[in-house]
C-alpha positions in Angstrom: 82.9 87.3 -35.6 80.8 87.0 -38.8 77.1 86.8 -38.7 75.9 83.6 -40.4 72.9 83.3 -42.7 71.7 80.0 -44.1 70.6 81.5 -47.3 71.9 84.9 -48.5 70.5 86.6 -51.6 72.6 89.5 -52.8 70.5 92.1 -54.8 67.0 93.6 -54.0 65.9 93.7 -57.6 62.7 91.9 -58.8 64.6 88.7 -59.2 66.1 88.7 -55.6 62.7 89.8 -54.2 60.8 87.0 -55.9 63.3 84.4 -54.7 63.0 85.7 -51.1 59.1 85.7 -51.5 58.8 82.1 -52.6 61.3 80.9 -50.0 59.3 82.8 -47.4 56.0 81.3 -48.4 57.8 77.9 -48.2 58.8 78.5 -44.5 62.6 78.7 -45.6 64.8 81.2 -43.7 66.6 83.5 -46.2 68.2 87.1 -46.0 68.3 89.7 -48.7 71.1 92.1 -48.8 70.5 95.3 -50.9 73.0 98.1 -51.5 70.3 100.9 -51.6 69.8 102.6 -48.2 66.2 102.1 -48.2 63.2 101.2 -50.5 62.7 105.0 -51.1 66.4 105.6 -52.0 65.7 106.2 -55.7 62.8 106.1 -58.1 62.5 102.8 -59.7 60.5 104.1 -62.8 59.9 102.6 -66.1 57.2 100.4 -67.5 57.5 96.5 -67.9 55.3 94.2 -69.9 54.9 91.2 -67.8 54.6 88.0 -69.9 52.2 85.1 -69.2 54.9 82.4 -69.7 57.4 83.7 -67.3 56.7 87.0 -65.2 53.1 86.0 -64.6 54.1 82.5 -63.8 56.6 83.7 -61.2 54.0 86.0 -59.7 51.6 83.0 -59.3 54.2 81.0 -57.7 54.8 83.8 -55.3 51.2 84.0 -54.4 50.8 87.5 -55.8 49.1 87.2 -59.1 45.7 88.7 -57.8 47.5 91.7 -56.4 49.5 92.1 -59.4 46.4 92.5 -61.5 45.4 95.5 -59.3 48.4 97.5 -60.4 48.1 96.8 -64.1 48.5 100.0 -66.3 45.2 100.0 -68.2 46.0 101.0 -71.9 49.7 100.3 -71.6 49.6 97.3 -74.2 48.8 99.8 -77.1 51.8 99.9 -79.5 52.8 102.4 -82.3 55.6 102.0 -84.8 56.5 105.0 -86.8 59.2 105.9 -89.3 61.6 109.0 -89.3 59.2 111.1 -91.0 56.5 110.6 -88.4 54.4 108.1 -90.5 52.6 105.6 -88.5 53.2 102.2 -90.0 51.7 99.9 -87.2 49.2 100.8 -84.6 47.8 98.4 -82.0 45.2 99.0 -79.4 45.5 97.7 -75.9 43.6 94.5 -76.4 44.2 93.1 -72.7 46.4 90.4 -74.0 48.9 88.4 -72.3 51.5 91.0 -71.8 50.1 93.7 -69.3 52.2 96.6 -68.5 52.9 97.5 -65.1 55.2 100.3 -63.3 58.4 98.8 -62.2 58.2 100.7 -58.9 54.8 99.4 -58.2 55.7 95.9 -59.0 58.8 96.2 -56.7 56.7 97.6 -53.9 54.3 94.7 -54.2 57.0 92.2 -53.7 58.7 94.3 -50.9 55.5 94.6 -49.0 55.0 90.8 -49.1 58.1 90.2 -47.1 58.8 90.7 -43.5 60.8 93.8 -42.8 63.7 92.0 -41.1 64.3 89.8 -44.1 66.0 92.7 -46.0 69.3 94.2 -44.9 69.4 97.7 -46.6 72.6 99.6 -47.1 74.6 96.4 -47.8 77.0 97.1 -50.5 79.0 94.0 -51.3 82.7 94.3 -52.2 83.6 90.7 -52.8 82.9 87.1 -51.8 85.1 84.0 -51.3 84.7 80.3 -50.9 85.3 78.7 -47.5 84.9 75.1 -48.5 82.2 72.7 -48.2 79.9 75.0 -50.1 80.0 77.8 -47.5 81.1 81.3 -48.5 82.1 84.6 -46.9 80.8 87.9 -48.2 82.5 91.2 -47.4 80.6 94.5 -47.3 81.9 98.2 -47.9 81.4 99.0 -44.3 84.0 96.4 -43.3 81.7 93.7 -42.1 81.6 90.3 -43.4 79.0 87.4 -43.0 79.0 83.7 -44.0 76.4 81.5 -45.8 75.6 78.0 -46.7 73.8 79.1 -49.9 74.9 82.3 -51.8 72.6 83.6 -54.5 74.0 86.4 -56.8 71.0 88.4 -57.9 73.2 91.5 -58.1 72.6 92.5 -61.7 74.9 93.3 -64.7 78.3 93.9 -62.7 77.7 91.1 -60.2 80.3 90.7 -57.4 79.1 87.1 -57.0 79.4 86.1 -60.7 83.2 85.7 -60.6 82.8 82.8 -58.1 81.3 80.7 -61.0 82.2 82.4 -64.2 84.9 84.6 -65.8 82.5 86.1 -68.3 81.9 89.7 -68.2 79.2 91.8 -70.1 80.3 93.3 -73.5 79.0 96.5 -75.2 76.2 95.5 -77.7 77.0 98.5 -79.9 73.6 100.3 -79.0 73.7 103.4 -76.5 70.8 105.0 -75.0 70.0 108.4 -73.9 66.9 108.7 -71.5 64.6 111.5 -71.2 61.5 112.4 -69.5 58.5 114.6 -70.4 56.5 115.4 -67.4 52.7 115.8 -67.4 52.6 115.0 -71.1 49.0 115.9 -71.8 49.1 119.2 -70.1 52.7 120.4 -70.8 53.8 118.5 -73.8 50.6 117.8 -75.9 52.3 117.4 -79.2 54.7 114.7 -77.8 51.8 112.9 -76.0 49.9 112.7 -79.4 53.1 111.3 -81.1 53.6 108.6 -78.5 50.0 107.6 -77.7 48.8 105.7 -74.9 51.3 102.8 -74.6 54.6 101.8 -76.2 56.0 103.8 -79.0 58.8 102.7 -81.3 60.4 105.0 -84.0 63.2 103.5 -86.3 65.4 104.7 -89.1 69.0 104.4 -90.3 70.2 102.4 -87.2 68.9 104.7 -84.6 65.4 105.7 -83.1 63.3 106.5 -80.1 61.6 104.1 -77.9 59.1 105.5 -75.4 56.5 104.6 -72.9 53.6 106.5 -71.3 53.9 106.2 -67.7 51.2 105.7 -65.1 51.9 109.3 -63.8 51.0 110.8 -67.2 54.8 111.5 -68.0 56.5 110.1 -71.2 59.8 108.1 -70.7 61.9 108.1 -73.9 64.9 106.1 -74.8 66.8 107.6 -77.7 68.8 104.7 -79.1 71.9 105.0 -81.3 74.0 102.3 -83.0 77.4 104.0 -81.9 81.0 103.4 -80.9 81.3 102.5 -77.2 83.0 105.9 -76.5 80.3 108.1 -78.2 78.6 109.0 -74.8 81.9 110.1 -73.4 82.1 112.8 -75.9 78.9 114.4 -74.6 78.8 116.9 -71.7 75.6 115.5 -69.9 76.4 118.1 -67.2 75.2 120.8 -69.7 71.6 119.8 -70.6 71.2 122.1 -73.5 74.6 121.0 -75.0 73.7 117.3 -74.6 70.2 117.8 -76.3 72.0 119.4 -79.0 74.6 116.6 -79.4 72.0 114.0 -79.4 69.9 115.8 -81.9 72.7 116.1 -84.2 72.0 112.6 -85.1 68.5 113.1 -86.1 68.9 116.0 -88.5 65.9 115.9 -90.9 63.8 113.7 -88.7 60.2 114.8 -88.1 60.2 117.8 -85.5 57.5 115.9 -83.4 60.0 113.2 -83.0 62.9 115.4 -82.3 60.7 117.1 -79.6 61.0 114.0 -77.4 64.6 115.3 -76.8 64.2 118.9 -77.3 61.4 119.4 -75.0 62.5 117.1 -72.3 62.4 118.1 -68.7 65.5 117.7 -66.4 68.7 116.2 -67.4 69.5 113.5 -70.0 70.8 110.2 -68.7 73.2 108.2 -70.9 73.4 104.3 -70.8 75.4 101.9 -72.7 73.6 98.6 -73.5 75.7 95.4 -72.5 75.0 91.7 -72.7 76.7 88.5 -71.5 77.4 86.0 -74.2 74.3 84.1 -75.6 74.4 80.8 -74.0 76.3 81.8 -70.8 76.4 79.0 -68.3 79.0 77.7 -65.6 79.9 74.3 -64.0 78.0 73.5 -60.8 80.0 75.2 -58.0 78.9 74.1 -54.5 76.9 76.4 -52.5 76.4 79.4 -55.0 74.2 80.2 -57.9 73.1 83.3 -60.0 69.9 84.7 -61.3 68.6 87.4 -63.4 71.1 89.8 -65.0 73.9 88.3 -63.0 73.2 85.0 -64.8 72.1 86.1 -68.3 72.3 89.8 -68.9 70.7 90.7 -72.3 69.7 93.7 -74.4 66.1 94.9 -73.6 64.9 94.4 -77.0 62.8 91.2 -76.4 61.5 92.7 -73.1 62.7 89.4 -71.2 65.0 90.7 -68.6 62.6 91.5 -65.7 60.5 88.5 -66.6 63.1 86.0 -66.6 64.7 87.4 -63.4 61.2 86.9 -61.7 60.9 83.4 -63.1 64.5 82.6 -62.1 63.8 83.7 -58.5 60.7 81.7 -58.4 62.2 78.6 -59.8 65.2 78.9 -57.5 62.9 79.1 -54.6 60.7 76.2 -55.6 63.8 74.0 -56.4 65.2 74.7 -52.9 61.9 73.8 -51.2 61.5 70.7 -53.3 65.0 69.6 -52.4 64.9 70.2 -48.6 68.0 69.2 -46.9 69.9 68.9 -50.2 71.0 72.2 -51.6 73.3 70.9 -54.2 70.3 68.8 -55.7 68.2 72.0 -55.6 70.7 74.1 -57.3 71.6 71.4 -60.0 67.8 71.2 -60.8 67.5 74.9 -61.0 70.4 75.5 -63.2 69.5 72.6 -65.6 66.3 74.5 -66.4 67.9 78.0 -66.2 70.6 77.6 -68.9 68.4 76.6 -71.9 65.7 79.1 -70.9 67.9 82.0 -70.7 69.9 81.0 -73.9 66.5 81.0 -75.8 65.7 84.4 -74.5 69.1 85.9 -74.9 69.3 84.7 -78.6 65.8 86.4 -79.2 67.0 89.5 -77.6 70.2 89.7 -79.8 68.1 89.0 -82.8 65.7 91.7 -82.1 68.5 94.3 -81.7 69.8 93.3 -85.1 66.4 93.5 -86.6 65.7 97.0 -85.2 69.1 98.6 -85.6 70.6 96.7 -88.6 70.3 97.7 -92.2 66.5 98.1 -93.0 65.5 98.1 -89.4 62.1 100.0 -89.9 61.2 97.5 -92.7 62.1 94.4 -90.8 60.2 95.6 -87.7 57.1 96.4 -89.7 57.3 92.9 -91.1 57.8 91.4 -87.6 54.7 93.0 -86.3 52.6 92.5 -89.3 53.6 88.9 -90.4 55.7 87.5 -87.4 59.3 86.5 -87.2 60.9 85.2 -90.3 60.3 81.6 -90.6 57.4 81.6 -88.1 
């Protein structure tokens, strides 16, 4: 016999955890199902800038803002924009503005530690879900078990198993591919690269390609080599042979400054390929009883406006608040949540798509310099 959970959140990323936290503080029973075996199953990694108007707003709603302030990466808001020859065109110090940087793993731990241990079911890989009528759904797991729920929340990312219940939309390739690298103990082992990147966020652009990098809280550099390329380009590279993969990536950066090429050439460990996908700008669905989406499941977008994690957390917070505000009427709560979700996510998705074109279209460096020095066109 299937177990029954009044509210089931599928996915233990930042959005799902925020939803669980806000519901918990409101005294509302919910269970979160996460496919990873444990909180330590993999390194979360990566830096996030948490925006005042959404990510920080969500943390306030979750009662975690003060604790968030304790894990901010001091100096992380510094930014440097350079060209292919290594010339620095824009340099900004960390002015302690409204977008402080934080390690994704630290932020996830903050949310996890705010929840009762029995609220999360680890090792729960969803294979499918189906409606049972009257707003109830059954969810099937890879181990053969099932459960039923009165409210199913899809917080399960880009390739959501819950999304097909409300939408036929699937993420499409944006035309940009990443290859991720790490340089460990940058100041000690890679001083040239540490000097190139600086203390915060680094952008290098030219000829529809470039490097994006962050200085991490552990002193390493995390680098995203970005290329405007055919969807199959990554399949042509043998990423099992690190030396060959480095050579294949660097072949696209012939003539670039050697200090920039070193971000790949001197990298520690394997290279990680990643295609950048997005759902259509303005993705929405008709109200389907008993189910909704948040985060990338609802509005996957490219990372070039820095909105993904921030929106996911705000989605989670706003969903939790809507459910609490409409106690006893799930449908009213979901309708109120989605009414705000759709225009909010459409605006951010449009901004992300626009930033992608600005950075990786013709004249990307010049347009990006203009953005940082004079603001967006028409502003």
